[in-house]
N, C-alpha and C positions, 0 to 999 in steps of 0.2 A: 503494500499500499503506499502511497505516495501523496505528500502534501506539500501545497507551498505556500508560504506566507508573505502577502506584499504589503508592507508598512508604507502607503500610497499617498499620503497627503502630509501637508506641513501645518495643519490647522487642528484645534481642537472644536470638535463638533458638539459633544455633549459628554460631560464628565460629572459623575455621581460625587458627592460631596467627600466621602472618606478616600475616593481615589484621587480627587483634587487637592486635598489635603496631603496624600502620601507624596503627589508630585511634588507640592511647594516644600515637604520637608526634606525629599530627595534633593531638592535644589539648594537648598539650604545646607545640608549635610556632605555637599560634594566635595570628594577629597582624591580626585583622579590623578593618579601616579603620574609623573612626568616620563616619559621615556627618553632616553639617552640616544640621539643619533650617531650612527657609527661614520667615522672619516676615512674614507678611501679613495685614495688618489686615482683618477682615471685619465689615461691616455687616449687621444683619438686617433684613428688610424685611417688616414687619408687616402689609401690605394683602394678604399673599401667604400660603398654607397654610405650615406647617412643611417641607414637602418642597422648596420653592423660596424659603424665606427668605433665603438667603445667594447664591443664584444671579447675582443683579447684583453681587455685592461681588468674584465669584469673579476672577482676573485673566486676561489674555488669553495665549493660546499665543504664547510670546516666539518671535522670529527669534534664533537664534545668532547667534555672530559668524563672518562667512564662515572665518577663519584657524582658529578653533576645530573648526568643522566639518570641513576639510579635514585639518587633522593626525588628529582622528578616522578620518576617512576613511582615510587612509594607514595608519595603525595597523591597522585591521580588516583591510585588504585583505593585508598584508604576508605572514599565513601561509597565505593562498590561491592564491598565484602564484609563479612562479620568479622567480631573482633579475631574469631579461633582462626579464620582463614587469614586474616591479616598478619597474625603472628606467623603461621606458614611462611608466609610471601616475605616476610622480613627476615625468616631465617634462611631462605632461598636466597635472598640478595646478598645476604652477608657471606655467604658461601661462593656466590659468584665472585665478590669484588676482594676476596681475602687475598694477601699479598701472595704473589708466586703462582696464583691461582688461574683458572680458565677464563676467567672474566678478563687479566692482565694480557693474556696470550691472545686472547680476540682482539682486544684492542688494540695490540702490536701491531698484528695482521691487517687490522683495517686502517690503521694509521699509514702503513708499507702501501697499502694500495691508494690513499688519499695523495699521498707524497710523490708517488710514480709520475715522473713528467709527461708519460703517455696515455695517463689517466684523464681524462677532464673533469669527470665528476665522478666520484666511487660510486653512488649510489645507483647511476643510470642506467646500467646493463643490468644489474638486478632486477630493480625497480619494475622497469619496462617489460621484461619476462614474467616476472611473479603477477604484477597485477593487472598486467595487459596482455601480452601476447601469447602467455601460457596458459591464461585463463581459458577453460572450456565451454563454459555456460555461455548462451547465447548474448550478444553484446544488445540487443533490442531491451531494452528497459536497466540491465544490470551495468552496461558500459556507456550507451549512447544517453544524448540529453538535447533538451530542447530549448527554443526562444521561441514564444507567440508573440507575435508583432502586433502594435496596436492596427486599427482600420484606417486606409487610407481613403480619406473621405474624397479625393479626387478621382482615384482609378478604382472603380467598382467593377470594371471589367477583368477577368482574371487573366487574360491574355495583355491586356495594357499594364496591369501591374505585375506579373512576370517579366514583362521584358524590360520595366523601368528596374527591378530589383536586378537582371542580368546585368544592364549596362552600368549600374552603381558597383555592382561586385566586379565588373570588368576593370572599373577605375581602380579599385582598391587593389586587386591582382597586380596591375601595372606598377603600382609604388610599390609593391613587394617584388616582383621578379627584376625591376630597377634598381632595388635597394634603396628607395627615395623615400619611403614610409619612415617617419621620426620615430626612435625607439619610445616604447613606455618608460615612464618613470615613477617612482615611490619616494616619497619623501626628496624628492630633489636627485635620488640616485637613477641611472638608467638599468632597465632591467633586461635579463638575457632576450633575445630574438629568434634564436636558433629553430626553435619549434615552427616558424613561418615557414620554414621550407617545405613542410608537410602540410599546409593549408590547400594549395589548388594543385592539380594534375598529380592526384596522391590517391592511393588504394590500400585498405588491408586485405592482405592474400592469406585465406585460409590453409594451415598446414599442420602437420603433425612432428614433433609434440609441441609446436610452438607456432603461431603465426608471425607474419612480418609485414614491413611497410614497405611500398615501392613507389617512388616517384618517377616521374617522367620528365622530359624537356618540354620546356613551357614553350620553346622558339616554336617548335614543329607540332605542337599539340594544341591548336586553337579552337576546339569545338568543344561541346557539352554535350552530356546525356539527357536526353528528356524524356518522361516516363509518364503514359497516359494511356487510361484502359488497359495498364498491365503491359503494354506495348512500349519497345524501347526504340526511341530514335535517337539517332545523332545529328546535330546540327552544326555544321561549320560558323564561325562567327566572325571569318574575314575573308572578303572577295577582293581579288586583286590588291592585294596586300593593304587594305583599308577596313577597318573594323566594319560591322554592320549597325547603322545607329538603331536608336530604339525603336523608330516607326519600322524599319526592316526587320529588327529582331520581332517584334508585334504581329508582324507579316507572316513571317514563317512561323511563328508560333499558331497563327491563326488556320494556317495549313496542316499543324500537326493536328490540330484538335477536330479538323474535318477528316483526315486520312485516317485518324483512330478511331471516328465511327462511334458507336454507340454499343458494339458488342464487345467483350473483354477477352482476351486473350489467358492461356496458363501463364500464370505470374514467375517467370526465371528470378525475379528478384527475391519473393519469398524463399529461395533457398539461403539468403545472406542471414534470415533470421534465426536457423539452425543452431543447435551446439555446433561447436566449431569442429569438433573431429566428424560429425555427418556431414557438415558443409565440405569440409576436405575431401571425404571419400564422394561425396556428391559430385561435386566438380571435377574429379577425376572421371567420373563416368559421363558427366556433361561433355568434357574435351574428346572422349574417346567415340561420342556417338557420331562425331561429323569432325573432319579434319578442317573445316572452316570456322568452328566454333572458338578455338583458341584466338584469332584476330578478332572474332565479334566481342569476346569478352573485354579484351585488349582494348578494343574502342570504348568500353565503358570506363575501364579503370585508367586510362589514359587520359580521359576527360577533365577538362578543369573543374567542374562538378556538376552534379548532378540538379535537375529540376523536376519536379514532381508536379504534375497537374493533375490535382485529384479532383475526382467527379462527386464527392460529398461536399455538404454544405452546413459546416459547424456553425453554431451562433453562439452559445456562451463561451465564456472563457476556459470553464473547465472542457467542454467539448473541443474547442480549438487546441486545449494543451495535450488532451489524450490523442488527438489525431497527427501532432507533431512528434510527439514522443514515440509514438505506434503504430498509431491508425491500424488499417486492416493487416498491415505486413505486406499486402501485395505490391501496391504502386511504389516502391522504393528500392534500391540498392544500397542498403547498408554498411557495407564497406568502405563506400565514398567516405572521403573526408568531411566533405561538404554537401547535404542535402538541402535545398531552397524547396520550401512545399507552398504553392498556391491553391486555394479552393476554389470551387465552381463560384462561390458568392464574393469570390474577390478578397476574402481574408487570406493570410499568409501567415508563414514562420519558418522555422530551420530547425532541422536535425542533426548532430554533430557526431563524428565517430572520434572516441576520446581516447583511442591506445597512442597516439603520438603527439597529441595536442591537448592542453588543457582548456578549460573555458575563457579564460580571460584573452587569448588572443581573437577566438572567433565571437565574443562577444563585442571586442573594438570592429571587427568586422562586420556583424549585423548593425552595430550601433550605426557604423559611418554608413552601410546601405541605407538604412531609415532616414538618418540625418541628412543625407544628400537630397534623398529624393523628398522629404517633407520640406525642404527648404530651398529646392530648386538650385543645388550646386552643382549638379553634374551635368556635363555636355551631354545632351542627347542626339546631337548630331543633326542633320538634315532631316525636314519631315517627310522629304519625297523618298519613296522607295526605288531603289536602281532596278531596272529589267534585269532579266537573267540570273536572278538568285536560285541557287541550285535548290533542288526539291529537297526536304529534308530525308535523310536515309535511314529508314526503318529496318531494323535488325531483325533478319528472318531466322529462326533456329529449326534445326530437325529434332522435333523433340519425338523421340523413340517410347515405347512402352515405361521403357527403365526410367526414362528422366520426366515422365508424367508422373510414375508412381511416386517418384522420389519429391516431385512438387506438392502431389496429394498428402503425402505424409508429413512434409513440413507445414502445409496448411493447418494440418488439425493439430500438431505439435504446438503451433503459433498461437492459434485460437484456444486450446487449453492454457496454455502459458500466459497470455494476456487476461484471461478470464481471472486469473487469481491475483489479478493487481487492481486497485483502484487509483484515481487522481482527483484531487479537489483543491482549487484556489482560493484562498482567503484573501481578499483585497479590503484590507482596514483601513476605513477612513477617519476613525476617531479623532486621531492626530498624527503627525507623521516626525522626521527625524528632525526639523527645526526644533519644535518643542522639545525633545529628547536632548538634543544638543544645548538648548537653552537651560535645561538642568544640570549640565555640566556634565552628562552622560556620553558615552560612545553608543551610536544608534546599532552598531552590530552586536556589542556586547548585551544591550538592552534587551534587545529582540530574542537572542540565545536565552536569557533567562527567562524571557515569557515563555517560551518553548519548552525549557524546562519545568516551569509552574504549570503547561498545560497539560505535559505527561505525567507530572504528578497527580494531579488532577484525575486523569483518564485510569491512570494504572496503580496509583497507590506508591510507586516506588519511583524512583530515577536510573537508569541504565547507561552504559556507556554510551557518549556522543561524539560525533567527529565532526569537525570545523574544518575545513580546507583553508591552510595557509601559505600564501605562495611562497616558494624561494627563488624566484624569478631574479633576484639581485646578484645570485651565482650562475656561474657557466653552467648551462644545461640544467638549471633548477628548474624544480616543478612544485612540488608541494611537501608539505609536512602536517602531520595532525595538530588541531590546537583541541585537546581534550577539554570540552566544555565542564563535564561535572566535575565540581571541584566540593570540599568539604565546607566551603562558603555557600555555594549554589544550592547545596542539599538544608544547609541550616536556614536559607531564606525560604525556600519553598515550603518548607515545615512550619516555619513561622508565619508565611502569606496565609497557611491553613488553619492555623491557629487564632479563633477570635479571642484567646484571652493575652495574646501579644501587642501590647501599644503600638500605635502606627509610628510612633516615631522609632522605635526598636526595628521594625520591618523596614523603614527607609533607611536606616544605618545599616542593617544587614544586606538590603538589596545594593546598596553602594560598593557593600565591600565585595559582594559576588562579582559584581559589574567590574571593578577593579583587578581582581584576580583574573578573570577572563582576559582583560587588556592586557595583563601582565605574561600571561602564558602565551596569548597571541604575538605580541611584539619580540618574545624570545622564540617563537616559533617558526618566523618569518627571517629570523638571524639565523637559522638551521640548527637551533639548540632546543628542538621539542626531544621528546623521550622516544618517539614511536620509531622513526627511519634509522637513528641511531641503533636500537635494539634489534631492529631489521637487520643492520648490516653487520652487527657482531654475530649474530645467528646464521648469517649467510656464510661468514666466516669460516664457521663450523668444518671441518673435513670430513668425508664421508664416512670415514670409519672411526669417529668421535662421536662420543655419548652425548646427547643433548642434555646441556647443565639443566638444574632445576627450575632455574628461572624461569624456563622456556614451557616447560611440562607442568608447572602449576597451573591450577584452575584459576587463578586470579588473572594470569597472562591471558587465557582464553575470554575470560569473562571483560577483561578490559580492553579488549580489542574485538570485541563482537559487538560492532557499530547499530545496536538498536536504534538509532539515531543517526543519518549522513545528512550534514547541513554542509550549506555552502553558501557566499554572499556576492550577488554580480547587481549591477545597477545602470539601467538605461531609461531614458522616459520615453523610450519608442517600445520598449517591451510592457505587455501584459499578462505575462506568465513566462517562467522559465523553471526548469527543474530535470529530475533523474529519478531512475528508480532505486529500491531500498536496496541494500548491499548485503541485507542477511534475511533469511526467511521470515524470520519474525519481526523484520524492522518497517521502519517508516522513512 
């Protein structure tokens, strides 16, 4: 089950007296901790474009001190386990960190890898393998994510809106491949832009025991994949060396609507929703069914991105969000890094494949697309359509009985899989981030505490909660975990449910919980969380070595069983974004 919480307004509409009193007390009691900013020298490399000019100067992901990580781990585990369980965890940690023990040895190995001049990021290969490419469950819901766009009041026609989205995405692509895109910054420091190479002309390939990512030459692959009625079309966007204008793209899309007709083909794309091992075998079968299939699939895989023209008309934000995250699974090709989705009623959104690229780069892409369209900042080209535009190429496959059987099985598996999930969007309009900031609180930490309170109200307990903290200030950095549940957060939610606790005490405990979260997040983005370090230590074990008790201790499994998986992105052009739960009993 998936939920999305949107804190969408910056005003107070209606607040009851106790709540208003609590807000006032919180404002008076603010004691937010100052975050010390790191000072790291950056040199510009003028031999490359602006996008990568700081890349070589970015620091490498650090390896935290073993003592610091274990202290942080114990502190984070305490609110999740009983006193008896915690005593066992303390003993396991003490055994792990004793002088001359296995902990010190694993730390030495990890430091040796981190200090190897040929290793850019000590975490990268392990994390990409275990968290993404080696992951065998379907990527739909469990790996992929979505953005649901707000309505375009000018472009109600789906072909018109799809054409504008395509033109805007092409402009962003131009800046990426020419390295003219300005780097992203956080607290004045540039972030790693390496993952942008996986944005366009990229595709995930199914394979055993592990998938892999393939990128294609952007200079020779100027086509996009368009899927309509489960039929797959290839549309070249350059004619005589000139990119198609928005009007020309719209004209071509109208042709595709006509060519697709009203009947649906067997959905090749649904095979990408399968368990990765199943999809690996189905792909081999599909390639063996006809010699031309390899080149046809390569056309899809090498395309700049996929454009899915759905025949459904979702109305509510819930419906749009579900359709963007998963839909019926047929009119998609989920291995593509980027899928823009336009519905019959002109509503639109996006689905991203997560394995090589996190949400911040694609959030920037999608925000750019919506921004330049809404503010008329994109060059749509001539309104005149040139004559002689090539007819969009429909890909025709030899669907043998074996392939059709695989498609049928994939459809059933997908429908069963999706039926076990739900998604709801809550757009809260009582007050928003500006009010929270006036109270001297972090909006992100504030909402995280609200989520903890809601979970406690529903289930009477608090469970391990993951908030993504980006570590892109480091070379090839991706994410670290900010562990949301703390002793302070649990004390606060329990106080909030206890009518005997004075409101002033609730406010004080609320600020303490918020500030604890802010502190943990600040350390996590500096690469000083405990999860990735513990993961690196575990991966440093040799195959013939016994796993230390710290990793077999039930508290380790409990504290990494993410019942709540959360993250925070913002764009004024999105009305929803999200992803699926990461554990079977999760939200």
